[in-house]
N, CA, C and O atoms as CSV, one atom per row, in Angstrom:
chain,resi,resn,atom,element,x,y,z
A,1,MET,N,N,0.827,-1.188,0.000
A,1,MET,CA,C,0.000,0.000,0.000
A,1,MET,C,C,0.867,1.246,0.000
A,1,MET,O,O,0.602,2.180,-0.757
A,2,SER,N,N,1.892,1.279,0.827
A,2,SER,CA,C,2.696,2.479,0.943
A,2,SER,C,C,3.494,2.726,-0.326
A,2,SER,O,O,4.030,1.805,-0.943
A,3,GLN,N,N,3.554,3.970,-0.687
A,3,GLN,CA,C,4.334,4.368,-1.837
A,3,GLN,C,C,5.747,4.698,-1.382
A,3,GLN,O,O,5.954,5.041,-0.218
A,4,PRO,N,N,6.730,4.600,-2.285
A,4,PRO,CA,C,8.082,5.005,-1.905
A,4,PRO,C,C,8.090,6.493,-1.557
A,4,PRO,O,O,7.384,7.290,-2.175
A,5,SER,N,N,8.882,6.847,-0.577
A,5,SER,CA,C,8.886,8.221,-0.103
A,5,SER,C,C,10.308,8.714,0.101
A,5,SER,O,O,11.181,7.957,0.525
A,6,LEU,N,N,10.532,9.962,-0.194
A,6,LEU,CA,C,11.822,10.605,0.054
A,6,LEU,C,C,11.805,11.382,1.365
A,6,LEU,O,O,12.782,12.055,1.695
A,7,ALA,N,N,10.720,11.299,2.110
A,7,ALA,CA,C,10.566,12.094,3.323
A,7,ALA,C,C,11.684,11.835,4.330
A,7,ALA,O,O,12.201,12.774,4.934
A,8,GLY,N,N,12.055,10.584,4.512
A,8,GLY,CA,C,13.117,10.269,5.470
A,8,GLY,C,C,14.436,10.901,5.093
A,8,GLY,O,O,15.141,11.431,5.952
A,9,ALA,N,N,14.781,10.850,3.811
A,9,ALA,CA,C,16.035,11.442,3.345
A,9,ALA,C,C,16.005,12.958,3.472
A,9,ALA,O,O,17.028,13.577,3.768
A,10,ILE,N,N,14.845,13.558,3.251
A,10,ILE,CA,C,14.738,15.015,3.341
A,10,ILE,C,C,14.829,15.479,4.787
A,10,ILE,O,O,15.485,16.479,5.077
A,11,VAL,N,N,14.181,14.765,5.691
A,11,VAL,CA,C,14.185,15.162,7.102
A,11,VAL,C,C,15.577,15.018,7.712
A,11,VAL,O,O,15.935,15.784,8.607
A,12,LYS,N,N,16.367,14.054,7.248
A,12,LYS,CA,C,17.707,13.838,7.798
A,12,LYS,C,C,18.675,14.961,7.438
A,12,LYS,O,O,19.677,15.158,8.126
A,13,ARG,N,N,18.389,15.688,6.383
A,13,ARG,CA,C,19.278,16.754,5.928
A,13,ARG,C,C,18.614,18.106,6.182
A,13,ARG,O,O,17.692,18.485,5.460
A,14,PRO,N,N,19.078,18.842,7.210
A,14,PRO,CA,C,18.416,20.107,7.565
A,14,PRO,C,C,18.376,21.118,6.417
A,14,PRO,O,O,17.375,21.815,6.251
A,15,TRP,N,N,19.413,21.207,5.646
A,15,TRP,CA,C,19.431,22.173,4.544
A,15,TRP,C,C,18.385,21.818,3.494
A,15,TRP,O,O,17.747,22.704,2.925
A,16,LEU,N,N,18.209,20.534,3.240
A,16,LEU,CA,C,17.209,20.092,2.277
A,16,LEU,C,C,15.798,20.274,2.841
A,16,LEU,O,O,14.868,20.624,2.114
A,17,TYR,N,N,15.657,20.033,4.136
A,17,TYR,CA,C,14.362,20.229,4.789
A,17,TYR,C,C,13.940,21.691,4.708
A,17,TYR,O,O,12.788,21.989,4.391
A,18,ARG,N,N,14.873,22.612,4.993
A,18,ARG,CA,C,14.560,24.035,4.929
A,18,ARG,C,C,14.189,24.457,3.510
A,18,ARG,O,O,13.365,25.350,3.315
A,19,MET,N,N,14.800,23.813,2.530
A,19,MET,CA,C,14.526,24.156,1.147
A,19,MET,C,C,13.161,23.603,0.696
A,19,MET,O,O,12.452,24.248,-0.077
A,20,MET,N,N,12.805,22.422,1.178
A,20,MET,CA,C,11.581,21.765,0.725
A,20,MET,C,C,10.336,22.163,1.525
A,20,MET,O,O,9.220,21.986,1.036
A,21,LYS,N,N,10.496,22.688,2.724
A,21,LYS,CA,C,9.353,23.030,3.577
A,21,LYS,C,C,8.411,24.041,2.923
A,21,LYS,O,O,7.201,23.814,2.939
A,22,PRO,N,N,8.901,25.147,2.346
A,22,PRO,CA,C,7.963,26.072,1.678
A,22,PRO,C,C,7.252,25.422,0.495
A,22,PRO,O,O,6.074,25.687,0.259
A,23,LEU,N,N,7.953,24.582,-0.240
A,23,LEU,CA,C,7.341,23.882,-1.360
A,23,LEU,C,C,6.248,22.929,-0.858
A,23,LEU,O,O,5.183,22.813,-1.464
A,24,SER,N,N,6.530,22.264,0.243
A,24,SER,CA,C,5.554,21.350,0.841
A,24,SER,C,C,4.302,22.100,1.300
A,24,SER,O,O,3.181,21.658,1.049
A,25,ASN,N,N,4.497,23.228,1.966
A,25,ASN,CA,C,3.353,24.029,2.420
A,25,ASN,C,C,2.539,24.535,1.237
A,25,ASN,O,O,1.309,24.516,1.274
A,26,TRP,N,N,3.218,24.984,0.193
A,26,TRP,CA,C,2.516,25.462,-0.993
A,26,TRP,C,C,1.680,24.341,-1.604
A,26,TRP,O,O,0.522,24.553,-1.963
A,27,TYR,N,N,2.264,23.155,-1.721
A,27,TYR,CA,C,1.555,22.032,-2.330
A,27,TYR,C,C,0.316,21.646,-1.521
A,27,TYR,O,O,-0.748,21.403,-2.090
A,28,CYS,N,N,0.454,21.592,-0.214
A,28,CYS,CA,C,-0.691,21.230,0.635
A,28,CYS,C,C,-1.807,22.259,0.507
A,28,CYS,O,O,-2.984,21.899,0.475
A,29,ASN,N,N,-1.446,23.534,0.434
A,29,ASN,CA,C,-2.469,24.560,0.273
A,29,ASN,C,C,-3.093,24.513,-1.117
A,29,ASN,O,O,-4.293,24.743,-1.267
A,30,ALA,N,N,-2.281,24.214,-2.138
A,30,ALA,CA,C,-2.801,24.147,-3.506
A,30,ALA,C,C,-3.693,22.925,-3.705
A,30,ALA,O,O,-4.600,22.957,-4.537
A,31,ALA,N,N,-3.453,21.853,-2.960
A,31,ALA,CA,C,-4.262,20.646,-3.109
A,31,ALA,C,C,-5.718,20.909,-2.728
A,31,ALA,O,O,-6.625,20.327,-3.323
A,32,GLY,N,N,-5.948,21.767,-1.758
A,32,GLY,CA,C,-7.296,22.195,-1.428
A,32,GLY,C,C,-8.062,21.314,-0.459
A,32,GLY,O,O,-9.184,21.653,-0.082
A,33,TYR,N,N,-7.489,20.196,-0.048
A,33,TYR,CA,C,-8.248,19.315,0.852
A,33,TYR,C,C,-8.433,19.941,2.226
A,33,TYR,O,O,-9.430,19.675,2.897
A,34,ARG,N,N,-7.487,20.768,2.650
A,34,ARG,CA,C,-7.628,21.414,3.959
A,34,ARG,C,C,-8.766,22.430,3.951
A,34,ARG,O,O,-9.409,22.656,4.976
A,35,LYS,N,N,-9.014,23.042,2.795
A,35,LYS,CA,C,-10.093,24.026,2.703
A,35,LYS,C,C,-11.465,23.361,2.780
A,35,LYS,O,O,-12.472,24.026,3.020
A,36,LEU,N,N,-11.496,22.051,2.577
A,36,LEU,CA,C,-12.738,21.291,2.730
A,36,LEU,C,C,-12.825,20.621,4.102
A,36,LEU,O,O,-13.782,19.900,4.384
A,37,GLY,N,N,-11.824,20.861,4.954
A,37,GLY,CA,C,-11.847,20.311,6.304
A,37,GLY,C,C,-11.287,18.908,6.410
A,37,GLY,O,O,-11.486,18.245,7.428
A,38,LEU,N,N,-10.588,18.436,5.380
A,38,LEU,CA,C,-10.044,17.078,5.394
A,38,LEU,C,C,-8.600,17.066,5.880
A,38,LEU,O,O,-7.920,18.092,5.880
A,39,ARG,N,N,-8.156,15.910,6.286
A,39,ARG,CA,C,-6.744,15.657,6.593
A,39,ARG,C,C,-6.155,14.832,5.450
A,39,ARG,O,O,-6.888,14.255,4.647
A,40,ALA,N,N,-4.835,14.784,5.387
A,40,ALA,CA,C,-4.173,14.050,4.302
A,40,ALA,C,C,-4.540,12.569,4.333
A,40,ALA,O,O,-4.722,11.964,3.277
A,41,ASP,N,N,-4.650,11.978,5.508
A,41,ASP,CA,C,-4.975,10.555,5.606
A,41,ASP,C,C,-6.422,10.251,5.211
A,41,ASP,O,O,-6.766,9.097,4.956
A,42,ASP,N,N,-7.274,11.286,5.159
A,42,ASP,CA,C,-8.643,11.073,4.692
A,42,ASP,C,C,-8.672,10.771,3.194
A,42,ASP,O,O,-9.659,10.237,2.688
A,43,LEU,N,N,-7.603,11.109,2.491
A,43,LEU,CA,C,-7.553,10.937,1.037
A,43,LEU,C,C,-7.044,9.563,0.619
A,43,LEU,O,O,-7.022,9.257,-0.573
A,44,ILE,N,N,-6.635,8.732,1.570
A,44,ILE,CA,C,-6.136,7.394,1.245
A,44,ILE,C,C,-7.310,6.541,0.760
A,44,ILE,O,O,-8.313,6.428,1.465
A,45,PRO,N,N,-7.203,5.938,-0.434
A,45,PRO,CA,C,-8.316,5.114,-0.942
A,45,PRO,C,C,-8.541,3.876,-0.068
A,45,PRO,O,O,-7.592,3.290,0.454
A,46,GLU,N,N,-9.782,3.498,0.078
A,46,GLU,CA,C,-10.154,2.367,0.930
A,46,GLU,C,C,-10.257,1.081,0.120
A,46,GLU,O,O,-11.160,0.279,0.360
A,47,GLU,N,N,-9.366,0.868,-0.820
A,47,GLU,CA,C,-9.491,-0.268,-1.729
A,47,GLU,C,C,-8.671,-1.485,-1.329
A,47,GLU,O,O,-8.941,-2.585,-1.809
A,48,SER,N,N,-7.693,-1.320,-0.476
A,48,SER,CA,C,-6.853,-2.458,-0.120
A,48,SER,C,C,-7.278,-3.037,1.228
A,48,SER,O,O,-7.930,-2.379,2.038
A,49,GLU,N,N,-6.889,-4.279,1.433
A,49,GLU,CA,C,-7.224,-4.953,2.690
A,49,GLU,C,C,-6.544,-4.286,3.879
A,49,GLU,O,O,-7.111,-4.217,4.969
A,50,GLU,N,N,-5.314,-3.793,3.660
A,50,GLU,CA,C,-4.582,-3.150,4.754
A,50,GLU,C,C,-5.313,-1.902,5.241
A,50,GLU,O,O,-5.422,-1.674,6.446
A,51,VAL,N,N,-5.808,-1.101,4.313
A,51,VAL,CA,C,-6.501,0.131,4.693
A,51,VAL,C,C,-7.815,-0.204,5.396
A,51,VAL,O,O,-8.162,0.431,6.393
A,52,LEU,N,N,-8.536,-1.181,4.893
A,52,LEU,CA,C,-9.795,-1.568,5.544
A,52,LEU,C,C,-9.556,-2.066,6.966
A,52,LEU,O,O,-10.319,-1.746,7.878
A,53,LEU,N,N,-8.498,-2.849,7.151
A,53,LEU,CA,C,-8.166,-3.329,8.493
A,53,LEU,C,C,-7.730,-2.171,9.389
A,53,LEU,O,O,-8.077,-2.136,10.570
A,54,ALA,N,N,-6.972,-1.223,8.833
A,54,ALA,CA,C,-6.548,-0.059,9.607
A,54,ALA,C,C,-7.751,0.778,10.036
A,54,ALA,O,O,-7.786,1.295,11.153
A,55,LEU,N,N,-8.726,0.910,9.157
A,55,LEU,CA,C,-9.933,1.658,9.521
A,55,LEU,C,C,-10.689,0.973,10.651
A,55,LEU,O,O,-11.279,1.639,11.501
A,56,LYS,N,N,-10.674,-0.359,10.661
A,56,LYS,CA,C,-11.332,-1.091,11.751
A,56,LYS,C,C,-10.583,-0.922,13.066
A,56,LYS,O,O,-11.184,-0.971,14.139
A,57,ARG,N,N,-9.267,-0.722,12.982
A,57,ARG,CA,C,-8.460,-0.579,14.201
A,57,ARG,C,C,-8.487,0.833,14.774
A,57,ARG,O,O,-8.003,1.047,15.886
A,58,LEU,N,N,-9.030,1.781,14.061
A,58,LEU,CA,C,-9.102,3.150,14.578
A,58,LEU,C,C,-9.997,3.198,15.816
A,58,LEU,O,O,-10.968,2.446,15.907
A,59,PRO,N,N,-9.680,4.068,16.762
A,59,PRO,CA,C,-10.591,4.254,17.896
A,59,PRO,C,C,-11.944,4.776,17.402
A,59,PRO,O,O,-12.029,5.394,16.341
A,60,ALA,N,N,-12.985,4.522,18.171
A,60,ALA,CA,C,-14.346,4.887,17.770
A,60,ALA,C,C,-14.478,6.384,17.496
A,60,ALA,O,O,-15.118,6.775,16.520
A,61,GLN,N,N,-13.890,7.217,18.336
A,61,GLN,CA,C,-13.994,8.668,18.155
A,61,GLN,C,C,-13.308,9.098,16.858
A,61,GLN,O,O,-13.822,9.957,16.141
A,62,GLU,N,N,-12.161,8.512,16.556
A,62,GLU,CA,C,-11.442,8.853,15.324
A,62,GLU,C,C,-12.222,8.393,14.097
A,62,GLU,O,O,-12.224,9.077,13.074
A,63,GLN,N,N,-12.883,7.241,14.191
A,63,GLN,CA,C,-13.736,6.778,13.091
A,63,GLN,C,C,-14.878,7.760,12.854
A,63,GLN,O,O,-15.180,8.109,11.713
A,64,TYR,N,N,-15.506,8.200,13.935
A,64,TYR,CA,C,-16.605,9.160,13.825
A,64,TYR,C,C,-16.126,10.463,13.204
A,64,TYR,O,O,-16.766,11.004,12.302
A,65,ASP,N,N,-14.988,10.967,13.696
A,65,ASP,CA,C,-14.443,12.228,13.175
A,65,ASP,C,C,-14.120,12.119,11.690
A,65,ASP,O,O,-14.343,13.067,10.936
A,66,ARG,N,N,-13.604,10.984,11.271
A,66,ARG,CA,C,-13.252,10.781,9.866
A,66,ARG,C,C,-14.498,10.806,8.985
A,66,ARG,O,O,-14.524,11.470,7.949
A,67,VAL,N,N,-15.524,10.079,9.407
A,67,VAL,CA,C,-16.771,10.054,8.640
A,67,VAL,C,C,-17.390,11.451,8.595
A,67,VAL,O,O,-17.910,11.867,7.560
A,68,PHE,N,N,-17.336,12.173,9.714
A,68,PHE,CA,C,-17.870,13.536,9.751
A,68,PHE,C,C,-17.125,14.436,8.776
A,68,PHE,O,O,-17.750,15.195,8.035
A,69,ARG,N,N,-15.791,14.360,8.767
A,69,ARG,CA,C,-15.001,15.192,7.846
A,69,ARG,C,C,-15.320,14.864,6.390
A,69,ARG,O,O,-15.461,15.763,5.561
A,70,LEU,N,N,-15.434,13.573,6.084
A,70,LEU,CA,C,-15.724,13.170,4.706
A,70,LEU,C,C,-17.112,13.646,4.273
A,70,LEU,O,O,-17.271,14.143,3.158
A,71,ARG,N,N,-18.105,13.500,5.132
A,71,ARG,CA,C,-19.461,13.928,4.784
A,71,ARG,C,C,-19.539,15.451,4.642
A,71,ARG,O,O,-20.189,15.958,3.727
A,72,ARG,N,N,-18.886,16.168,5.533
A,72,ARG,CA,C,-18.894,17.628,5.461
A,72,ARG,C,C,-18.193,18.106,4.196
A,72,ARG,O,O,-18.650,19.051,3.554
A,73,ALA,N,N,-17.079,17.458,3.832
A,73,ALA,CA,C,-16.360,17.825,2.610
A,73,ALA,C,C,-17.193,17.504,1.373
A,73,ALA,O,O,-17.209,18.280,0.418
A,74,PHE,N,N,-17.879,16.375,1.384
A,74,PHE,CA,C,-18.737,16.011,0.258
A,74,PHE,C,C,-19.869,17.019,0.100
A,74,PHE,O,O,-20.188,17.431,-1.015
A,75,GLN,N,N,-20.470,17.410,1.206
A,75,GLN,CA,C,-21.560,18.386,1.161
A,75,GLN,C,C,-21.060,19.736,0.646
A,75,GLN,O,O,-21.734,20.374,-0.163
A,76,ALA,N,N,-19.891,20.174,1.102
A,76,ALA,CA,C,-19.329,21.441,0.638
A,76,ALA,C,C,-18.981,21.362,-0.845
A,76,ALA,O,O,-19.146,22.336,-1.579
A,77,SER,N,N,-18.504,20.214,-1.276
A,77,SER,CA,C,-18.168,20.032,-2.687
A,77,SER,C,C,-19.422,20.089,-3.559
A,77,SER,O,O,-19.412,20.694,-4.631
A,78,LEU,N,N,-20.494,19.461,-3.098
A,78,LEU,CA,C,-21.748,19.507,-3.850
A,78,LEU,C,C,-22.295,20.934,-3.964
A,78,LEU,O,O,-22.883,21.309,-4.978
A,79,ALA,N,N,-22.088,21.716,-2.906
A,79,ALA,CA,C,-22.567,23.095,-2.896
A,79,ALA,C,C,-21.592,24.042,-3.603
A,79,ALA,O,O,-21.881,25.230,-3.741
A,80,HIS,N,N,-20.448,23.530,-4.048
A,80,HIS,CA,C,-19.409,24.343,-4.705
A,80,HIS,C,C,-18.963,25.490,-3.806
A,80,HIS,O,O,-18.786,26.621,-4.260
A,81,GLN,N,N,-18.785,25.183,-2.528
A,81,GLN,CA,C,-18.348,26.181,-1.564
A,81,GLN,C,C,-17.225,25.597,-0.719
A,81,GLN,O,O,-17.144,24.387,-0.508
A,82,LEU,N,N,-16.371,26.478,-0.248
A,82,LEU,CA,C,-15.346,26.077,0.709
A,82,LEU,C,C,-15.868,26.348,2.109
A,82,LEU,O,O,-16.770,27.164,2.303
A,83,LEU,N,N,-15.300,25.665,3.067
A,83,LEU,CA,C,-15.705,25.877,4.456
A,83,LEU,C,C,-15.209,27.228,4.941
A,83,LEU,O,O,-14.236,27.757,4.404
A,84,PRO,N,N,-15.863,27.795,5.950
A,84,PRO,CA,C,-15.334,29.021,6.555
A,84,PRO,C,C,-13.944,28.757,7.137
A,84,PRO,O,O,-13.609,27.621,7.472
A,85,ALA,N,N,-13.160,29.790,7.249
A,85,ALA,CA,C,-11.772,29.645,7.703
A,85,ALA,C,C,-11.679,28.975,9.071
A,85,ALA,O,O,-10.712,28.262,9.340
A,86,ALA,N,N,-12.656,29.190,9.932
A,86,ALA,CA,C,-12.623,28.589,11.269
A,86,ALA,C,C,-12.790,27.073,11.214
A,86,ALA,O,O,-12.310,26.372,12.104
A,87,GLN,N,N,-13.470,26.550,10.173
A,87,GLN,CA,C,-13.714,25.115,10.077
A,87,GLN,C,C,-12.696,24.402,9.196
A,87,GLN,O,O,-12.674,23.172,9.157
A,88,GLN,N,N,-11.853,25.151,8.487
A,88,GLN,CA,C,-10.844,24.522,7.645
A,88,GLN,C,C,-9.761,23.887,8.510
A,88,GLN,O,O,-9.511,24.324,9.633
A,89,THR,N,N,-9.127,22.857,7.975
A,89,THR,CA,C,-8.080,22.150,8.713
A,89,THR,C,C,-6.814,23.004,8.749
A,89,THR,O,O,-6.325,23.454,7.713
A,90,LYS,N,N,-6.301,23.217,9.942
A,90,LYS,CA,C,-5.052,23.964,10.105
A,90,LYS,C,C,-3.875,23.017,9.857
A,90,LYS,O,O,-4.008,21.809,10.056
A,91,PRO,N,N,-2.727,23.546,9.426
A,91,PRO,CA,C,-1.565,22.671,9.189
A,91,PRO,C,C,-1.156,21.866,10.419
A,91,PRO,O,O,-0.718,20.724,10.282
A,92,GLU,N,N,-1.290,22.433,11.611
A,92,GLU,CA,C,-0.903,21.695,12.817
A,92,GLU,C,C,-1.911,20.599,13.165
A,92,GLU,O,O,-1.577,19.671,13.902
A,93,GLU,N,N,-3.139,20.694,12.648
A,93,GLU,CA,C,-4.136,19.653,12.872
A,93,GLU,C,C,-4.007,18.506,11.873
A,93,GLU,O,O,-4.544,17.421,12.095
A,94,ASP,N,N,-3.299,18.746,10.782
A,94,ASP,CA,C,-3.180,17.752,9.706
A,94,ASP,C,C,-2.047,16.776,10.034
A,94,ASP,O,O,-0.985,16.797,9.413
A,95,VAL,N,N,-2.302,15.933,11.015
A,95,VAL,CA,C,-1.310,14.939,11.426
A,95,VAL,C,C,-1.768,13.561,10.961
A,95,VAL,O,O,-2.969,13.301,10.902
A,96,PRO,N,N,-0.826,12.672,10.630
A,96,PRO,CA,C,-1.237,11.336,10.193
A,96,PRO,C,C,-1.870,10.550,11.338
A,96,PRO,O,O,-1.313,10.475,12.434
A,97,TYR,N,N,-3.011,9.980,11.080
A,97,TYR,CA,C,-3.677,9.134,12.068
A,97,TYR,C,C,-3.895,7.728,11.521
A,97,TYR,O,O,-4.031,6.780,12.294
A,98,LEU,N,N,-3.931,7.583,10.206
A,98,LEU,CA,C,-4.188,6.287,9.589
A,98,LEU,C,C,-2.901,5.652,9.049
A,98,LEU,O,O,-2.752,4.430,9.077
A,99,SER,N,N,-1.988,6.468,8.566
A,99,SER,CA,C,-0.743,5.955,7.978
A,99,SER,C,C,0.080,5.106,8.945
A,99,SER,O,O,0.575,4.054,8.540
A,100,PRO,N,N,0.249,5.515,10.209
A,100,PRO,CA,C,1.006,4.657,11.132
A,100,PRO,C,C,0.382,3.280,11.317
A,100,PRO,O,O,1.096,2.284,11.436
A,101,ILE,N,N,-0.937,3.220,11.341
A,101,ILE,CA,C,-1.609,1.934,11.509
A,101,ILE,C,C,-1.418,1.080,10.262
A,101,ILE,O,O,-1.220,-0.131,10.361
A,102,ILE,N,N,-1.475,1.708,9.086
A,102,ILE,CA,C,-1.261,0.974,7.836
A,102,ILE,C,C,0.148,0.404,7.786
A,102,ILE,O,O,0.343,-0.745,7.391
A,103,LYS,N,N,1.135,1.208,8.188
A,103,LYS,CA,C,2.522,0.724,8.208
A,103,LYS,C,C,2.677,-0.441,9.181
A,103,LYS,O,O,3.404,-1.393,8.899
A,104,GLU,N,N,2.001,-0.368,10.320
A,104,GLU,CA,C,2.042,-1.446,11.306
A,104,GLU,C,C,1.441,-2.733,10.728
A,104,GLU,O,O,1.982,-3.821,10.927
A,105,ILE,N,N,0.335,-2.601,10.022
A,105,ILE,CA,C,-0.315,-3.763,9.410
A,105,ILE,C,C,0.568,-4.368,8.326
A,105,ILE,O,O,0.662,-5.590,8.210
A,106,GLU,N,N,1.215,-3.518,7.533
A,106,GLU,CA,C,2.114,-4.022,6.489
A,106,GLU,C,C,3.309,-4.750,7.109
A,106,GLU,O,O,3.759,-5.769,6.583
A,107,ALA,N,N,3.825,-4.227,8.230
A,107,ALA,CA,C,4.931,-4.900,8.912
A,107,ALA,C,C,4.478,-6.251,9.455
A,107,ALA,O,O,5.218,-7.232,9.377
A,108,GLU,N,N,3.267,-6.307,10.004
A,108,GLU,CA,C,2.731,-7.577,10.487
A,108,GLU,C,C,2.580,-8.587,9.349
A,108,GLU,O,O,2.861,-9.773,9.523
A,109,ALA,N,N,2.140,-8.112,8.192
A,109,ALA,CA,C,1.970,-8.998,7.034
A,109,ALA,C,C,3.316,-9.532,6.551
A,109,ALA,O,O,3.439,-10.706,6.203
A,110,ARG,N,N,4.329,-8.656,6.535
A,110,ARG,CA,C,5.678,-9.109,6.144
A,110,ARG,C,C,6.204,-10.138,7.132
A,110,ARG,O,O,6.782,-11.150,6.736
A,111,GLU,N,N,6.002,-9.878,8.420
A,111,GLU,CA,C,6.458,-10.818,9.446
A,111,GLU,C,C,5.727,-12.158,9.323
A,111,GLU,O,O,6.339,-13.218,9.459
A,112,ARG,N,N,4.423,-12.106,9.068
A,112,ARG,CA,C,3.640,-13.326,8.900
A,112,ARG,C,C,4.131,-14.114,7.688
A,112,ARG,O,O,4.248,-15.338,7.748
A,113,ALA,N,N,4.416,-13.418,6.595
A,113,ALA,CA,C,4.913,-14.086,5.393
A,113,ALA,C,C,6.283,-14.709,5.643
A,113,ALA,O,O,6.565,-15.805,5.158
A,114,ASP,N,N,7.132,-14.017,6.396
A,114,ASP,CA,C,8.443,-14.569,6.723
A,114,ASP,C,C,8.319,-15.810,7.588
A,114,ASP,O,O,9.030,-16.793,7.379
A,115,LEU,N,N,7.411,-15.767,8.566
A,115,LEU,CA,C,7.228,-16.926,9.444
A,115,LEU,C,C,6.622,-18.108,8.694
A,115,LEU,O,O,6.974,-19.258,8.958
A,116,GLU,N,N,5.720,-17.835,7.769
A,116,GLU,CA,C,5.091,-18.918,7.011
A,116,GLU,C,C,6.049,-19.551,6.007
A,116,GLU,O,O,5.852,-20.695,5.598
A,117,SER,N,N,7.075,-18.820,5.612
A,117,SER,CA,C,8.014,-19.360,4.631
A,117,SER,C,C,9.195,-20.083,5.286
A,117,SER,O,O,10.085,-20.574,4.592
A,118,LEU,N,N,9.202,-20.149,6.612
A,118,LEU,CA,C,10.268,-20.874,7.295
A,118,LEU,C,C,10.149,-22.364,6.999
A,118,LEU,O,O,9.051,-22.909,6.889
A,119,SER,N,N,11.285,-22.996,6.875
A,119,SER,CA,C,11.265,-24.446,6.702
A,119,SER,C,C,12.261,-25.051,7.689
A,119,SER,O,O,13.354,-24.526,7.899
A,120,PHE,N,N,11.866,-26.135,8.269
A,120,PHE,CA,C,12.685,-26.810,9.266
A,120,PHE,C,C,13.216,-28.103,8.667
A,120,PHE,O,O,12.496,-28.842,7.996
A,121,THR,N,N,14.474,-28.352,8.921
A,121,THR,CA,C,15.078,-29.596,8.477
A,121,THR,C,C,15.713,-30.285,9.680
A,121,THR,O,O,16.278,-29.641,10.564
A,122,LYS,N,N,15.609,-31.570,9.687
A,122,LYS,CA,C,16.208,-32.327,10.783
A,122,LYS,C,C,17.692,-32.522,10.487
A,122,LYS,O,O,18.097,-32.799,9.358
A,123,LYS,N,N,18.474,-32.369,11.532
A,123,LYS,CA,C,19.906,-32.644,11.397
A,123,LYS,C,C,20.129,-34.134,11.471
A,123,LYS,O,O,19.558,-34.829,12.311
A,124,LYS,N,N,20.941,-34.593,10.604
A,124,LYS,CA,C,21.268,-36.029,10.627
A,124,LYS,C,C,22.436,-36.223,11.583
A,124,LYS,O,O,23.462,-35.548,11.494
A,125,ALA,N,N,22.252,-37.152,12.485
A,125,ALA,CA,C,23.282,-37.380,13.506
A,125,ALA,C,C,24.246,-38.468,13.091
A,125,ALA,O,O,25.174,-38.786,13.834
């Protein structure tokens, strides 16, 4: 599910981070999802088994908040209006809540596959 990312390499280099931060902020604002009250993790498609399992593992309040954000954004989109500035998602509120769970599930799947592929052989004495 996860796409390759350069984020780790960028964060490790302060000069590169300082150079990319304004570009990152510009891109997030240009994408427009924050103006509809969404978070970045709300945009992850629900088509894979990992994402569906991650959604089931979310706390009840976070599940409710996610559905509320999606419905409010859909309603605003249908009305061709943006949310008022007070209801738009602030950059500090746009934190990953689903991605860490997805990464955890993918790690569990890799570990399960590694354990299932183990083979035992008896030593001949």
